[in-house]
VEXTILUM-469813 format. One record per residue: x, y negated, z negated of N, C-alpha, C in turn; residue number from 1. Coordinates in steps of 0.001 Angstrom, whole numbers, plus 500000, padded with zeros to 6 digits. Each point is the difference from the previous one (the first is absolute). Layout:
BEGIN
<pafi <X Y Z> <X Y Z> <X Y Z> NUM>
...
This chain:
BEGIN
<pafi <266907 780185 541329> <498818 500752 499593> <500254 501509 500042> 1>
<pafi <500665 500472 501060> <500203 501441 500123> <500861 500568 498877> 2>
<pafi <500894 499184 499432> <500824 500496 498904> <499169 500219 498734> 3>
<pafi <498774 499490 499963> <499117 500219 498855> <499130 501239 500174> 4>
<pafi <500018 500599 501208> <499099 501138 500232> <500663 501216 500635> 5>
<pafi <501287 499927 500317> <500624 501109 500728> <499978 501315 499223> 6>
<pafi <500195 499958 498697> <499950 501238 499207> <498587 500560 499948> 7>
<pafi <499026 499109 499871> <498597 500435 499977> <499620 500632 501338> 8>
<pafi <500471 499397 501088> <499720 500543 501327> <500634 501383 500171> 9>
<pafi <501224 500163 499511> <500675 501301 500117> <499255 501077 499213> 10>
<pafi <499564 499680 498791> <499256 500977 499190> <498654 500307 500661> 11>
<pafi <499387 499002 500599> <498730 500219 500701> <500186 500981 501155> 12>
<pafi <501065 499817 500781> <500265 500914 501118> <500245 501418 499474> 13>
<pafi <500768 500117 498917> <500219 501330 499412> <498685 500623 499546> 14>
<pafi <499132 499190 499431> <498696 500498 499571> <499153 500477 501164> 15>
<pafi <500025 499262 501096> <499260 500408 501195> <500562 501307 500548> 16>
<pafi <501326 500126 500017> <500619 501248 500463> <499637 501168 499086> 17>
<pafi <499938 499736 498699> <499596 501053 499068> <498565 500433 500278> 18>
<pafi <499122 499037 500228> <498611 500341 500324> <499939 500828 501282> 19>
<pafi <500800 499643 500997> <500032 500763 501249> <500467 501437 499746> 20>
<pafi <500993 500152 499137> <500470 501336 499628> <498874 500806 499366> 21>
<pafi <499253 499375 499107> <498876 500697 499354> <498946 500411 501033> 22>
<pafi <499700 499110 500957> <499038 500328 501048> <500482 501203 500810> 23>
<pafi <501290 500011 500325> <500547 501107 500779> <499925 501314 499226> 24>
<pafi <500155 499939 498695> <499899 501210 499186> <498583 500569 500041> 25>
<pafi <499001 499127 500046> <498613 500470 500118> <499786 500635 501366> 26>
<pafi <500532 499391 501049> <499879 500581 501342> <500642 501383 500028> 27>
<pafi <501191 500127 499414> <500676 501309 499955> <499191 501014 499198> 28>
<pafi <499417 499569 498897> <499184 500910 499186> <498745 500420 500758> 29>
<pafi <499400 499081 500736> <498828 500355 500808> <500363 501089 501005> 30>
<pafi <501134 499826 500641> <500436 500995 500985> <500319 501335 499328> 31>
<pafi <500695 499934 498863> <500409 501232 499316> <498800 500810 499515> 32>
<pafi <498945 499297 499561> <498844 500703 499442> <498812 500041 500952> 33>
<pafi <500167 499496 501229> <498935 500052 501004> <498766 499191 499618> 34>
<pafi <500212 498819 499455> <498882 499152 499575> <499942 498780 500918> 35>
<pafi <498990 499986 500847> <499849 498898 500952> <499195 498870 499379> 36>
<pafi <500331 498754 500373> <499187 498870 499558> <498580 500166 500534> 37>
<pafi <498993 499601 499326> <499971 499166 498800> <499988 500791 498695> 38>
<pafi <500234 501315 500068> <500003 500792 498768> <501062 499488 499027> 39>
<pafi <499648 500007 498721> <500954 499583 498970> <500124 501045 498896> 40>
<pafi <499415 501160 500251> <500123 501062 499003> <500595 501242 500649> 41>
<pafi <500602 500782 499136> <500660 501213 500456> <500700 500630 498827> 42>
<pafi <501092 500697 500233> <500749 500597 498903> <500525 498915 499054> 43>
<pafi <500204 500351 498732> <500498 499009 499046> <501301 499338 500456> 44>
<pafi <500848 500721 500703> <501257 499432 500473> <499753 498835 500953> 45>
<pafi <499016 500159 500886> <499658 498900 500902> <499353 498854 499235> 46>
<pafi <499062 500308 499145> <499264 498961 499281> <500920 499147 499128> 47>
<pafi <501031 500605 499430> <500940 499211 499190> <500780 499010 500864> 48>
<pafi <500462 500443 501175> <500718 499098 500903> <499074 498881 500449> 49>
<pafi <498786 500373 500381> <499041 499001 500470> <499679 498990 498900> 50>
<pafi <499747 500491 498806> <499636 499103 498898> <501168 499093 499600> 51>
<pafi <501215 500523 500029> <501172 499186 499673> <500145 498853 500999> 52>
<pafi <499776 500288 501279> <500090 498955 501024> <498894 498975 499831> 53>
<pafi <498782 500447 499764> <498873 499077 499846> <500205 499112 498774> 54>
<pafi <500422 500595 498894> <500218 499219 498791> <501095 498961 500214> 55>
<pafi <501061 500384 500670> <501085 499055 500278> <499515 498867 500896> 56>
<pafi <499165 500310 500966> <499439 498970 500879> <499064 499064 499247> 57>
<pafi <499258 500525 499052> <499078 499181 499214> <500750 498959 499169> 58>
<pafi <501146 500375 499487> <500776 499093 499151> <500916 499058 500786> 59>
<pafi <500242 500295 501273> <500964 499213 500770> <499633 498520 500102> 60>
<pafi <498754 499626 500275> <499683 498560 500047> <500221 499296 498657> 61>
<pafi <499694 500677 498910> <500240 499426 498670> <501490 499770 499809> 62>
<pafi <500791 500997 500354> <501452 499885 499896> <500521 498818 500818> 63>
<pafi <499565 499896 501259> <500490 498915 500857> <499645 498628 499447> 64>
<pafi <498767 499851 499557> <499584 498698 499459> <500835 499628 498783> 65>
<pafi <500180 500941 499087> <500778 499709 498792> <501472 499787 500301> 66>
<pafi <500552 500771 500921> <501397 499838 500400> <500249 498586 500502> 67>
<pafi <499161 499540 500912> <500214 498679 500598> <499710 498877 499016> 68>
<pafi <498974 500148 499198> <499715 498952 499005> <501124 499898 498981> 69>
<pafi <500448 501128 499494> <501096 499984 499028> <501269 499452 500635> 70>
<pafi <500246 500352 501248> <501203 499528 500681> <499977 498526 500321> 71>
<pafi <498857 499477 500376> <499906 498592 500359> <499875 499088 498787> 72>
<pafi <499291 500440 498985> <499732 499124 498859> <500876 500269 498783> 73>
<pafi <500596 501189 499920> <500814 500324 498825> <501475 500100 500376> 74>
<pafi <500380 501121 500651> <501404 500188 500390> <500070 501072 501083> 75>
<pafi <500538 499621 501155> <500058 500933 501123> <500807 501258 499682> 76>
<pafi <501162 499837 499395> <500863 501147 499720> <499355 500997 499052> 77>
<pafi <499395 499488 498945> <499320 500883 499046> <498829 500710 500664> 78>
<pafi <499211 499254 500766> <498854 500599 500680> <500449 501085 500976> 79>
<pafi <501066 499737 500749> <500500 500984 500959> <500508 501246 499287> 80>
<pafi <500715 499814 498894> <500492 501155 499230> <498826 500814 499460> 81>
<pafi <499001 499312 499466> <498805 500706 499519> <499285 500691 501156> 82>
<pafi <499994 499351 501161> <499391 500617 501177> <500689 501288 500395> 83>
<pafi <501322 500009 499940> <500742 501226 500305> <499693 501094 498983> 84>
<pafi <499904 499614 498729> <499638 500974 498972> <498608 500565 500248> 85>
<pafi <499077 499131 500394> <498636 500452 500292> <500010 500995 501160> 86>
<pafi <500711 499669 501072> <500045 500894 501158> <500636 501342 499636> 87>
<pafi <501035 499959 499175> <500612 501248 499533> <498993 500809 499180> 88>
<pafi <499282 499325 499104> <498978 500679 499201> <498915 500608 500862> 89>
<pafi <499594 499277 501044> <498967 500516 500903> <500504 501209 500782> 90>
<pafi <501260 499970 500399> <500570 501151 500697> <500015 501213 499071> 91>
<pafi <500445 499794 498768> <500012 501097 499025> <498588 500510 499737> 92>
<pafi <499037 499084 499962> <498598 500373 499831> <499559 500899 501154> 93>
<pafi <500313 499589 501223> <499582 500764 501170> <500605 501398 499993> 94>
<pafi <501302 500064 499765> <500691 501293 499983> <499475 500877 498856> 95>
<pafi <499794 499390 498846> <499486 500751 498864> <498593 500514 500229> 96>
<pafi <499140 499150 500553> <498616 500400 500245> <499943 501094 501053> 97>
<pafi <500872 499920 501002> <500039 501034 501030> <500327 501354 499377> 98>
<pafi <500859 500008 498991> <500393 501253 499342> <498922 500503 499042> 99>
<pafi <499439 499101 499198> <499024 500391 498980> <499286 498743 499506> 100>
<pafi <498725 500129 499712> <499260 498816 499555> <500526 499458 498675> 101>
<pafi <500556 500836 499161> <500530 499516 498721> <501345 499279 500171> 102>
<pafi <500722 500278 501080> <501303 499355 500230> <499874 498559 500476> 103>
<pafi <498781 499540 500199> <499797 498623 500448> <499906 499030 498837> 104>
<pafi <499795 500483 498783> <499645 499130 498882> <501124 499050 499579> 105>
<pafi <501184 500494 499747> <501092 499119 499573> <500289 498925 501041> 106>
<pafi <500119 500355 501297> <500250 498946 500988> <498853 498994 500131> 107>
<pafi <498756 500435 499829> <498895 499042 500135> <499992 499042 498821> 108>
<pafi <500337 500495 498813> <500097 499104 498842> <501147 499013 500180> 109>
<pafi <501102 500476 500524> <501158 499136 500251> <499654 498898 501003> 110>
<pafi <499443 500398 501146> <499699 498996 501028> <498892 499056 499545> 111>
<pafi <499060 500474 499210> <498971 499112 499448> <500621 498991 499039> 112>
<pafi <500957 500444 499209> <500700 499090 499102> <500733 498915 500764> 113>
<pafi <500623 500377 501121> <500690 499006 500826> <498987 498991 500555> 114>
<pafi <498833 500481 500416> <498971 499076 500488> <499578 499013 498913> 115>
<pafi <499882 500478 498764> <499630 499104 498897> <501076 498939 499762> 116>
<pafi <501259 500395 500138> <501084 499016 499837> <499948 498976 501134> 117>
<pafi <499748 500460 501227> <499842 499072 501117> <498809 499067 499777> 118>
<pafi <498925 500548 499449> <498820 499171 499714> <500327 498940 498955> 119>
<pafi <500752 500382 498980> <500385 499034 498961> <500908 498919 500577> 120>
<pafi <500975 500394 500809> <500897 499019 500613> <499222 499066 500920> 121>
<pafi <499056 500543 500756> <499161 499177 500871> <499204 498992 499197> 122>
<pafi <499369 500483 498953> <499168 499129 499162> <500826 498898 499359> 123>
<pafi <501144 500369 499434> <500861 498997 499376> <500504 498983 501017> 124>
<pafi <500401 500467 501164> <500498 499094 501027> <498932 499045 500499> 125>
<pafi <498819 500515 500239> <498907 499145 500470> <499564 499035 498905> 126>
<pafi <499929 500474 498771> <499647 499132 498874> <501027 498873 499858> 127>
<pafi <501266 500344 500072> <501052 498992 499922> <499851 498970 501114> 128>
<pafi <499721 500472 501221> <499834 499081 501125> <498849 499027 499747> 129>
<pafi <498849 500533 499590> <498843 499128 499766> <500261 499006 498871> 130>
<pafi <500591 500480 498929> <500272 499097 498884> <500987 498905 500371> 131>
<pafi <501052 500344 500719> <500999 498994 500356> <499518 499096 501133> 132>
<pafi <499277 500569 500952> <499577 499224 501170> <498795 499103 499720> 133>
<pafi <499032 500510 499260> <498767 499253 499800> <499890 499310 498641> 134>
<pafi <500676 500537 499000> <499900 499430 498657> <501284 499256 499630> 135>
<pafi <501073 500284 500705> <501278 499374 499695> <500685 500614 498795> 136>
<pafi <499612 501205 499649> <500558 500679 498834> <500955 501081 500482> 137>
<pafi <501274 499835 499721> <501006 500977 500397> <500301 500887 498781> 138>
<pafi <499393 501175 500006> <500120 500926 498871> <501444 500427 499803> 139>
<pafi <500726 500179 501093> <501399 500439 499902> <500866 498957 499290> 140>
<pafi <499747 498727 500261> <500748 498948 499326> <499673 499992 498511> 141>
<pafi <498731 500223 499673> <499604 500028 498579> <500668 501152 499268> 142>
<pafi <500127 501146 500659> <500586 501175 499353> <501502 499855 499804> 143>
<pafi <500665 499291 500907> <501461 499862 499902> <500417 498768 499206> 144>
<pafi <499064 499151 499672> <500342 498773 499265> <500189 500262 498512> 145>
């Protein structure tokens, strides 16, 4: 069983570490700009760091669900590779947003595209499972025949 999930688990740990890095960047920005919790507004430099972290946190559960579904029902290696691309895109998004609000756009489009591919792989994998398990229809056999 573990050989079917080890890559997904590794990408998940990397994602958690990335989220921790983003949280630490907000803490550093709070200290640098003298903004104590629960305040969430301040200079634009702080607000960009804060918003980049919040946005990344908002998307993280979606990413995890799609990563694991695509990995379990479609292909672990492909899902893990897409997961790494997503995490790279999110890092670029964070760094870009910290620099300028316009520098976040290309990375957010990239990482959103990766999420859509993960969603498609998840959907296809789950659909294939239901069709083969409950209907007895193996779509892959039909396509290769």
